[in-house]
N, C-alpha and C positions, 0 to 999 in steps of 0.2 A: 600239926596240923589239919585236921581230917573237911576234909572237903568232899560237899553235895556228887553224889554221881548225877554225869549230867546226861542227858535225856538217849546220846546217841547209843552209852555201856546199860541202857536200860531196854533200850529198845521201841521208843514210841518217839514218832514226831506228832511238833503241834500246827493243828490246823491251821490256818491264813482267815479262817475266817471266822469259827467261834470261836476261834481258840486251847477247845477239848485235845483236853490229852489223849494221845491215838498209836497202836499197834504201828507200829514202822511196817510190818507187812504185810496190814488192810490200804487196795490201792483209793479209796475215801474217808473220809467223813464217817461214824458211826453217827454222828448229831444234827450237821447239815449238809453229807453226801459231796459234799467237795473233794478235787483231789487234793491228794496229800502230798505234798512236799517235804524233804525235809528241808531245803531252803529255796530261798524263792527262784524258779526257773530264767536263769543270764539271769543275771543279776544287777553281774557289772560290763557286761558286757553291754542290756539293753540302759542303765545306769549314763555310762561311757556316754552312747546315740546323746541321751535326751538332756544330758550333760553341753556338749561339746556343742547342738546346734542351736539348742543356745544361746551357745557365745558370738556361733556367728547369727545367729536375729542379733545376736544386740550392739552387732554394728551398727547398722543405718538404722536401730534404732537412738543410736545417739549419736549421728552423722546426722542424717535426716529430721528437717523439722515434725514436731511433735503439736505442736498450735502452733495460730495468729493470734496475738494479741497487740489490741488499739489501746493506750495506752494516753488518755491528755488528746486524743486525735493523729497518736505517733503511732502508727502500722509499721507493723517487722513482723514477719517472720520467724520463730527461735525451735533451736531442738533443746536435748534438755538443761544441757552447760552452760550455752546462753539463754536463756531462763530464766536459771537459776541468780546471775551475776546482771535484770530485768529485773528482775523482781528484787534481788533486794536494793543497786543503785534508790529506786524507789520508795527504801525504803518497809517495807512490806520483810520484813523480816524475814518474818510468822512461816511464810508464804513461799517461803525463797527454802525457809529451812525441809519442809513439807514434800516440798519438791524431793531437795538432796535426800533427802531419808530413806521419801520409801521409792524414789528413779535412782539412786547412787548405791547408797550406801550397804543397802537390802540386797541386792541386786549381789554387789560383789560377793558380798558377808558368803550366801550360799554360794557363789560359784568358786571360794576357798574352800567351803572348807570339803563340801562333793567332791571333788578335787583335793584333797586333803584321806579322806575317808576310803577311796577308791581307789591313791598309790597305795595306803599303806594295808588297804587289806590284801590289793592284790599283791605285797615286796611279804604277806605275812606273820606284821611288821606284831612286835607285841609293845615300845614305844605308846604309852601312852592312853592305854587303851577303853579306860571306864571315863577321863574325859573325851576321848574320840565319842560313846557312846552318846553322855555327856551334852557335847553337843552335837550328836540328829536329831536327838529329840528339841534341842533350839531348832532347829530349821524345822522341825515340824510341829510344832507350838509357833513360827512364822509363816509356816503356811496353812493355818488358817488365816494371814490374816492378809495373803498375795494378791487376790483379789482386790483391796483394796490400792494395791502399787497403780493394774489398770484405769481404774475409778478418780485417781489423784486429779487427773485436772478435769475432769468433770465440775470437782470437789470445789478446785483453785474454780475454775470458773464462776458459777453458782454464786462462789463467794462473793468476787471478786465484783458481777455484776453488781450483787447485789448490793456493794458498798459506791457502784458505779462509780468505780470508776477507770473502768476497761469492758472493753469485750477480748473475748474471748472464746476461740472455735479450733480444734483438733485438725491437724494431719495427717499421713498418711507413716509418719515414726511414730507413732500411739498404739499404734494397727502393730508395729515393728516388736515394739516395750510389748505390746500387748500377747505377740507368741512366745515371747522371751521368759513375762510370771508362770506362763498352763508349761509348759516344759521343763521350769524349776520345778513344780506341782510334776508333770508326770517322773523326771532324775529320783526327786525327794519315794516318791512314790516306788518305784522300782525297787531303792537299793534297800537292800532285806542287812538291820542292825546286827542280825546275831552273828556275820560274817567276820565281826572283828573279832569275835571269843577264839573263831575256828584255832588261831594261832597257839590263842592256852592247851587248849583238847589235843590239839597236833603235836602240845611240846611237853601234855600231860604225864 
């Protein structure tokens, strides 16, 4: 099976800004004049830094209270998990499910996928390269909706108060959770998915 030539074999570099294929010897893109790089500079180290920062912020985001709830006259401060449990016990399983998906399932999936991509790229692994590329595209798609994680408490507060069931106010934990969202977004933006295929080029 004849494989098409790689860009490096054709001495071409793809512009990160406009997508123009430019001669590798050119310092800047002929179309938009952006600096040219064969790969995003320091992609792995920058992605690791943002990912580790998000993991650090995720600890206080779960330990500290993220909201104060007053349901039927009974007020309490809740962490992410205790808030999920409280809504579930109160019969608001739909709100509990929204919080769980936005605040637990999605961030943990980002941590797992980005960590897997980083480790396999550093090891120059050829394992499941196509599937890993699809996982990165999944993270990109989720990234478009990441700010919903930050707004989930405000949305739920509006829904609950509209139903006249309780009052909800944000607490300091939501700030750390917002930092988690921002750091994971930066991590995904810093990662260069072409690093996944470098192992194939090296063994070609």
